DSSP file (Angstrom, degrees, kcal/mol; ACC not computed):
  #  RESIDUE AA STRUCTURE BP1 BP2  ACC     N-H-->O    O-->H-N    N-H-->O    O-->H-N    TCO  KAPPA ALPHA  PHI   PSI    X-CA   Y-CA   Z-CA
    1    1 A M     >        0   0    0      0, 0.0     4,-1.6     0, 0.0     5,-0.1   0.000 360.0 360.0 360.0 -41.0   85.1  139.5  112.5
    2    2 A M  H  >  +     0   0    0      1,-0.2     4,-3.0     2,-0.2     5,-0.2   0.820 360.0  59.3 -75.8 -24.8   86.5  139.2  109.0
    3    3 A H  H  > S+     0   0    0      1,-0.2     4,-2.1     2,-0.2    -1,-0.2   0.931 108.0  45.6 -60.6 -44.0   83.9  136.5  108.3
    4    4 A S  H  >>S+     0   0    0      2,-0.2     5,-2.1     1,-0.2     6,-1.0   0.813 115.0  47.6 -72.6 -33.6   81.1  139.0  109.1
    5    5 A I  H  <5S+     0   0    0     -4,-1.6    -2,-0.2     3,-0.2    -1,-0.2   0.901 114.7  45.7 -71.6 -44.1   82.8  141.7  107.0
    6    6 A D  H  <5S+     0   0    0     -4,-3.0    -2,-0.2     1,-0.2    -3,-0.2   0.883 117.5  42.0 -68.4 -36.7   83.4  139.4  104.0
    7    7 A K  H  <5S-     0   0    0     -4,-2.1    -1,-0.2    -5,-0.2    -2,-0.2   0.500 109.5-124.6 -88.8  -6.9   79.8  138.0  104.1
    8    8 A E  T  <5S+     0   0    0     -4,-0.6    -3,-0.2    -3,-0.1    -4,-0.1   0.850  79.0 112.3  71.8  38.3   78.3  141.4  104.8
    9    9 A Y      < +     0   0    0     -5,-2.1     2,-0.3    -6,-0.1    -4,-0.2   0.196  38.7 130.6-119.6  18.2   76.4  140.7  108.0
   10   10 A C        -     0   0    0     -6,-1.0     4,-0.1     1,-0.1    -8,-0.0  -0.534  55.0-143.5 -74.9 132.0   78.5  142.8  110.3
   11   11 A R  S    S+     0   0    0     -2,-0.3     2,-0.4     2,-0.1    -1,-0.1   0.765  85.2  60.3 -66.0 -27.1   76.5  145.1  112.5
   12   12 A V  S    S-     0   0    0      2,-0.0     2,-0.5    -3,-0.0    -2,-0.1  -0.809  90.1-120.0-102.8 138.4   79.1  147.9  112.3
   13   13 A S        +     0   0    0     -2,-0.4    -2,-0.1     1,-0.1    -8,-0.0  -0.702  28.5 178.1 -86.6 129.1   80.0  149.4  108.9
   14   14 A F    >>  +     0   0    0     -2,-0.5     3,-1.7     4,-0.1     4,-1.4  -0.092  24.5 155.8-114.5  30.1   83.7  149.0  108.0
   15   15 A E  T 34  +     0   0    0      1,-0.3     4,-0.1     2,-0.2    -2,-0.0  -0.409  69.3  15.4 -63.5 130.0   83.3  150.6  104.6
   16   16 A G  T 34 S+     0   0    0      2,-0.2    -1,-0.3    -2,-0.2     3,-0.2   0.089 114.0  77.5  89.7 -19.0   86.6  152.1  103.5
   17   17 A F  T <4 S+     0   0    0     -3,-1.7     2,-0.6     1,-0.3    -2,-0.2   0.938 102.4  24.8 -79.8 -55.2   88.6  150.1  106.1
   18   18 A Y  S  < S+     0   0    0     -4,-1.4     2,-0.3    21,-0.0    -1,-0.3  -0.947  75.6 172.1-117.3 110.1   88.7  146.7  104.5
   19   19 A E        -     0   0    0     -2,-0.6    19,-3.3    19,-0.3     2,-0.2  -0.859  25.2-126.2-120.1 152.0   88.3  146.6  100.8
   20   20 A K  B     -A   37   0A   0     -2,-0.3     2,-0.4    17,-0.3    17,-0.2  -0.578  31.1 -97.7 -96.9 157.8   88.7  143.8   98.4
   21   21 A N        -     0   0    0     15,-3.1     2,-0.7    12,-0.2    -1,-0.1  -0.571  34.5-155.8 -71.5 133.1   90.9  143.6   95.3
   22   22 A V        -     0   0    0     -2,-0.4     2,-0.9    13,-0.1    13,-0.1  -0.931   5.4-148.5-115.8 115.1   88.9  144.3   92.2
   23   23 A A        -     0   0    0     -2,-0.7     2,-0.9    11,-0.2     8,-0.0  -0.723  12.4-171.6 -89.1 113.1   90.3  142.8   89.1
   24   24 A V        +     0   0    0     -2,-0.9     2,-0.3     2,-0.0    -2,-0.0  -0.887  28.6 144.1-106.9 104.5   89.6  145.0   86.2
   25   25 A T        -     0   0    0     -2,-0.9    -2,-0.0     2,-0.2     0, 0.0  -0.845  54.9-134.0-135.2 166.5   90.7  143.1   83.2
   26   26 A N  S    S+     0   0    0     -2,-0.3     2,-0.3     2,-0.0    -2,-0.0   0.133  84.2  68.8-107.8  15.7   89.6  142.5   79.6
   27   27 A H  S    S-     0   0    0      2,-0.1    -2,-0.2     0, 0.0     0, 0.0  -0.811  79.1-122.9-131.2 173.2   90.0  138.7   79.7
   28   28 A N        +     0   0    0     -2,-0.3    -2,-0.0     2,-0.1     0, 0.0  -0.028  63.9 125.6-106.5  26.7   88.2  135.8   81.4
   29   29 A Y        -     0   0    0      1,-0.0     2,-0.4     0, 0.0    -2,-0.1  -0.644  64.7-117.0 -87.1 141.4   91.1  134.3   83.3
   30   30 A P        -     0   0    0      0, 0.0     2,-0.2     0, 0.0    -2,-0.1  -0.649  31.0-139.2 -76.1 133.9   90.7  133.8   87.0
   31   31 A L    >   -     0   0    0     -2,-0.4     3,-0.9     1,-0.1     4,-0.3  -0.634  10.3-124.8 -96.5 154.8   93.3  135.8   88.9
   32   32 A R  T 3  S+     0   0    0     -2,-0.2     3,-0.2     1,-0.2    -1,-0.1   0.893 106.5  24.8 -63.6 -44.3   95.3  134.6   92.0
   33   33 A N  T >  S+     0   0    0      1,-0.2     3,-0.6     2,-0.1    -1,-0.2  -0.032  82.4 122.5-115.9  27.9   94.3  137.5   94.4
   34   34 A A  T <  S+     0   0    0     -3,-0.9   -11,-0.2     1,-0.2    -1,-0.2   0.887  82.4  32.8 -64.7 -41.1   91.0  138.6   92.9
   35   35 A G  T 3  S+     0   0    0     -4,-0.3    -1,-0.2    -3,-0.2     2,-0.1   0.405  94.7 110.9 -98.0   4.3   88.8  138.1   96.0
   36   36 A D  S <  S-     0   0    0     -3,-0.6   -15,-3.1     1,-0.1     2,-0.2  -0.418  72.2-106.2 -82.0 153.7   91.4  138.9   98.7
   37   37 A F  B     -A   20   0A   0     19,-0.3     2,-0.3   -17,-0.2   -17,-0.3  -0.503  37.7-104.8 -75.7 150.3   91.3  141.9  101.0
   38   38 A I        -     0   0    0    -19,-3.3   -19,-0.3    -2,-0.2    -1,-0.1  -0.582  30.3-150.1 -74.5 129.4   93.8  144.7  100.3
   39   39 A I        -     0   0    0     -2,-0.3    14,-0.1    17,-0.1     3,-0.1  -0.913  18.8-125.2-105.4 119.4   96.6  144.8  102.9
   40   40 A P        -     0   0    0      0, 0.0     2,-0.4     0, 0.0    -1,-0.0  -0.238  24.4-109.1 -63.4 147.8   98.0  148.3  103.5
   41   41 A R        -     0   0    0      2,-0.0     2,-0.4     1,-0.0    12,-0.0  -0.657  38.9-169.5 -77.6 129.9  101.8  148.9  103.0
   42   42 A I        -     0   0    0     -2,-0.4     6,-0.0     1,-0.1    -3,-0.0  -0.986  19.9-172.6-128.2 126.9  103.4  149.4  106.4
   43   43 A N        +     0   0    0     -2,-0.4     2,-0.4     4,-0.0    -1,-0.1   0.804  69.4  69.8 -88.3 -29.9  106.9  150.6  107.0
   44   44 A L  S >  S-     0   0    0      1,-0.1     3,-0.7     2,-0.0     4,-0.4  -0.703  73.2-142.0 -94.3 136.7  107.2  150.2  110.8
   45   45 A E  G >  S+     0   0    0     -2,-0.4     3,-1.2     1,-0.2    -1,-0.1   0.843  97.3  57.5 -64.1 -34.3  107.3  146.7  112.2
   46   46 A F  G >  S+     0   0    0      1,-0.3     3,-1.4     2,-0.2    -1,-0.2   0.744  95.2  66.3 -70.6 -24.3  105.2  147.3  115.3
   47   47 A L  G X  S+     0   0    0     -3,-0.7     3,-1.3     1,-0.3     6,-0.3   0.651  83.6  77.0 -74.9 -13.4  102.3  148.5  113.1
   48   48 A K  G <  S+     0   0    0     -3,-1.2    -1,-0.3    -4,-0.4    -2,-0.2   0.538  87.0  59.5 -69.0  -6.6  102.0  145.0  111.7
   49   49 A L  G <  S+     0   0    0     -3,-1.4    -1,-0.2     4,-0.1    -2,-0.2   0.402  82.6 104.9-102.6   0.4  100.2  143.9  114.9
   50   50 A F  S X> S-     0   0    0     -3,-1.3     4,-2.7     1,-0.1     3,-1.2  -0.478  82.0-118.1 -80.3 154.4   97.4  146.4  114.5
   51   51 A P  H 3> S+     0   0    0      0, 0.0     4,-1.3     0, 0.0    -1,-0.1   0.793 109.3  67.1 -67.7 -27.2   94.0  145.1  113.3
   52   52 A L  H 34 S+     0   0    0      1,-0.1    -4,-0.1     2,-0.1    -5,-0.0   0.799 118.1  24.6 -62.7 -23.3   94.0  147.2  110.0
   53   53 A Y  H <> S+     0   0    0     -3,-1.2     4,-1.6    -6,-0.3    -1,-0.1   0.846 123.3  47.8-100.8 -50.5   96.9  145.1  108.9
   54   54 A I  H  X S+     0   0    0     -4,-2.7     4,-2.6     1,-0.2     5,-0.2   0.812 104.7  57.3 -72.1 -35.6   96.7  141.7  110.7
   55   55 A L  H  X S+     0   0    0     -4,-1.3     4,-2.2    -5,-0.3    -1,-0.2   0.942 111.5  39.0 -63.9 -50.9   93.0  141.0  110.2
   56   56 A P  H  > S+     0   0    0      0, 0.0     4,-2.7     0, 0.0   -19,-0.3   0.894 116.5  53.2 -66.7 -34.5   93.0  141.1  106.4
   57   57 A K  H  X S+     0   0    0     -4,-1.6     4,-1.7     2,-0.2    -2,-0.2   0.938 111.4  45.1 -60.6 -47.5   96.4  139.3  106.2
   58   58 A T  H  X S+     0   0    0     -4,-2.6     4,-0.6     1,-0.2    -1,-0.2   0.909 114.1  49.4 -61.9 -40.3   95.1  136.5  108.5
   59   59 A W  H >< S+     0   0    0     -4,-2.2     3,-1.5     1,-0.2    -2,-0.2   0.952 111.9  48.7 -63.0 -48.5   91.8  136.2  106.4
   60   60 A N  H 3< S+     0   0    0     -4,-2.7    -1,-0.2     1,-0.3    -2,-0.2   0.793 108.1  54.8 -63.8 -30.7   93.8  136.1  103.1
   61   61 A D  H 3< S+     0   0    0     -4,-1.7    -1,-0.3    -5,-0.2    -2,-0.2   0.582  87.6 101.4 -84.3  -7.1   96.1  133.5  104.4
   62   62 A L  S << S-     0   0    0     -3,-1.5    -3,-0.0    -4,-0.6     5,-0.0  -0.395  88.0 -95.3 -73.1 156.5   93.2  131.1  105.4
   63   63 A D    >>  -     0   0    0      1,-0.1     3,-1.6    -2,-0.1     4,-1.4  -0.479  30.4-121.1 -70.2 143.6   92.5  128.3  103.0
   64   64 A P  H 3> S+     0   0    0      0, 0.0     4,-1.4     0, 0.0    -1,-0.1   0.762 109.4  67.4 -54.4 -26.5   89.7  129.1  100.5
   65   65 A G  H 34 S+     0   0    0      1,-0.2     4,-0.2     2,-0.2    -2,-0.0   0.856 105.7  41.6 -67.0 -30.7   87.6  126.1  101.8
   66   66 A F  H X4 S+     0   0    0     -3,-1.6     3,-1.0     1,-0.2    -1,-0.2   0.864 112.2  52.6 -80.2 -35.8   87.2  128.0  105.1
   67   67 A R  H 3< S+     0   0    0     -4,-1.4    -2,-0.2     1,-0.2    -1,-0.2   0.669 103.5  59.5 -76.0 -17.0   86.6  131.4  103.5
   68   68 A N  T 3< S+     0   0    0     -4,-1.4     2,-0.3     7,-0.0    -1,-0.2   0.561  76.5 106.2 -86.7  -9.7   83.8  130.1  101.3
   69   69 A V    <   -     0   0    0     -3,-1.0    -3,-0.0    -4,-0.2     6,-0.0  -0.578  50.0-170.4 -71.5 128.7   81.7  128.9  104.2
   70   70 A S        +     0   0    0     -2,-0.3     2,-0.5     5,-0.0    -1,-0.2   0.693  60.4  84.0 -96.5 -21.3   78.7  131.3  104.4
   71   71 A I     >  -     0   0    0      1,-0.2     4,-2.6     2,-0.0     5,-0.2  -0.738  68.9-148.7 -88.4 123.0   77.3  130.1  107.7
   72   72 A K  H  > S+     0   0    0     -2,-0.5     4,-2.5     1,-0.2     5,-0.2   0.909  94.5  49.4 -57.5 -50.4   79.0  131.6  110.7
   73   73 A S  H  > S+     0   0    0      1,-0.2     4,-2.3     2,-0.2    -1,-0.2   0.901 113.1  47.1 -59.4 -45.0   78.5  128.7  113.1
   74   74 A L  H  > S+     0   0    0      2,-0.2     4,-2.8     1,-0.2     5,-0.2   0.891 111.4  52.2 -64.2 -39.3   79.8  126.2  110.6
   75   75 A F  H  X S+     0   0    0     -4,-2.6     4,-2.4     2,-0.2    -2,-0.2   0.939 111.0  46.3 -60.1 -47.0   82.8  128.5  109.8
   76   76 A K  H  X S+     0   0    0     -4,-2.5     4,-2.3     2,-0.2     5,-0.2   0.878 113.4  49.8 -64.4 -42.5   83.7  128.7  113.5
   77   77 A Y  H  X S+     0   0    0     -4,-2.3     4,-2.5    -5,-0.2    -1,-0.2   0.948 112.6  46.1 -65.4 -45.9   83.3  125.0  114.0
   78   78 A N  H  X S+     0   0    0     -4,-2.8     4,-2.3     1,-0.2    -2,-0.2   0.931 115.1  46.4 -65.7 -44.2   85.5  124.1  111.0
   79   79 A L  H  X S+     0   0    0     -4,-2.4     4,-2.5    -5,-0.2    -1,-0.2   0.905 112.8  49.4 -64.4 -39.4   88.2  126.5  111.9
   80   80 A K  H  X S+     0   0    0     -4,-2.3     4,-2.6     2,-0.2     5,-0.3   0.920 112.6  47.8 -63.2 -45.0   88.2  125.5  115.5
   81   81 A S  H  X S+     0   0    0     -4,-2.5     4,-1.7    -5,-0.2    -2,-0.2   0.873 112.1  49.7 -68.4 -36.4   88.5  121.8  114.6
   82   82 A H  H  X S+     0   0    0     -4,-2.3     4,-0.8    -5,-0.2    -2,-0.2   0.949 112.1  46.7 -60.1 -52.4   91.3  122.5  112.1
   83   83 A L  H >< S+     0   0    0     -4,-2.5     3,-0.7     1,-0.2     4,-0.4   0.893 114.3  47.3 -61.6 -44.5   93.3  124.5  114.6
   84   84 A L  H >< S+     0   0    0     -4,-2.6     3,-1.4     1,-0.2    -1,-0.2   0.842 102.9  62.9 -65.8 -31.6   92.9  121.9  117.4
   85   85 A S  H >< S+     0   0    0     -4,-1.7     3,-1.0     1,-0.3     4,-0.3   0.781  93.6  63.9 -64.6 -23.7   93.8  119.1  115.1
   86   86 A K  T << S+     0   0    0     -4,-0.8    -1,-0.3    -3,-0.7     3,-0.2   0.751 109.1  39.5 -68.2 -21.6   97.2  120.7  114.7
   87   87 A Y  T X  S+     0   0    0     -3,-1.4     3,-1.2    -4,-0.4    -1,-0.2   0.187  80.8 107.1-113.3  16.5   97.9  120.1  118.4
   88   88 A S  T <  S+     0   0    0     -3,-1.0    -1,-0.1     1,-0.3    -2,-0.1   0.833  90.3  34.0 -67.5 -32.2   96.3  116.7  118.8
   89   89 A D  T 3  S+     0   0    0     -4,-0.3    -1,-0.3    -3,-0.2     2,-0.2  -0.044  85.3 143.9-108.7  33.1   99.7  114.9  119.2
   90   90 A F    <   -     0   0    0     -3,-1.2     2,-0.4     1,-0.0    -3,-0.1  -0.498  26.0-174.1 -75.5 137.3  101.6  117.7  120.9
   91   91 A K        -     0   0    0     -2,-0.2     2,-0.2     0, 0.0    -2,-0.0  -0.995  22.7-126.5-136.6 127.9  104.1  116.5  123.5
   92   92 A C        -     0   0    0     -2,-0.4     5,-0.1     1,-0.1    -2,-0.0  -0.533  16.7-169.0 -73.9 134.2  105.9  119.0  125.8
   93   93 A D        +     0   0    0     -2,-0.2     2,-0.3     0, 0.0    -1,-0.1   0.311  47.3 117.2-108.8   5.8  109.7  118.7  125.8
   94   94 A R    >   -     0   0    0      1,-0.1     3,-0.8     2,-0.0    -2,-0.1  -0.589  61.4-139.6 -74.8 133.7  110.5  120.9  128.7
   95   95 A L  T 3  S+     0   0    0     -2,-0.3    -1,-0.1     1,-0.3     2,-0.1   0.897  94.6  21.6 -61.4 -49.7  112.1  119.1  131.6
   96   96 A F  T 3  S+     0   0    0      4,-0.0     2,-0.3     5,-0.0    -1,-0.3  -0.455  81.3 171.9-121.7  57.0  110.3  120.7  134.6
   97   97 A C    <>  -     0   0    0     -3,-0.8     4,-1.6     1,-0.2     5,-0.1  -0.523  24.7-152.6 -68.8 128.3  107.2  122.0  132.9
   98   98 A Y  H  > S+     0   0    0     -2,-0.3     4,-0.9     2,-0.2    -1,-0.2   0.889  93.2  48.0 -70.6 -40.7  104.7  123.2  135.5
   99   99 A V  H >4 S+     0   0    0      1,-0.2     3,-0.7     2,-0.2     4,-0.5   0.931 112.2  48.5 -71.8 -41.9  101.6  122.6  133.5
  100  100 A C  H >4 S+     0   0    0      1,-0.2     3,-1.0     2,-0.2    -1,-0.2   0.842 105.2  58.3 -70.4 -31.4  102.6  119.1  132.5
  101  101 A S  H 3< S+     0   0    0     -4,-1.6    -1,-0.2     1,-0.2    -2,-0.2   0.766  99.5  60.1 -71.5 -16.4  103.5  118.1  136.0
  102  102 A K  T <<        0   0    0     -4,-0.9    -1,-0.2    -3,-0.7    -2,-0.2   0.657 360.0 360.0 -76.2 -16.3  100.0  118.9  137.1
  103  103 A S    <         0   0    0     -3,-1.0    -1,-0.2    -4,-0.5    -2,-0.1   0.441 360.0 360.0 -93.2 360.0   98.3  116.4  134.8
């Protein structure tokens, strides 16, 4: 969803919900968070699970290599491959694991 909002091909308008940081400066230095989405300040811990907070935070935490891909299918493929590669050598350490005993 954040890819479609960032690349501006989302069918629903989220104008005003998710806004990007706009660096208004008088110099030509690249700033660290210039293209990130603004994350609202939240005082209550349970509100950090709501989409208004978690979606832009997750998008900002992604590697810029993923965020710069403009084709949706390529973005999904790259992200899925990266996430699955983290679990390629996973080994369950539970003694009587129900799922591992079925394989």
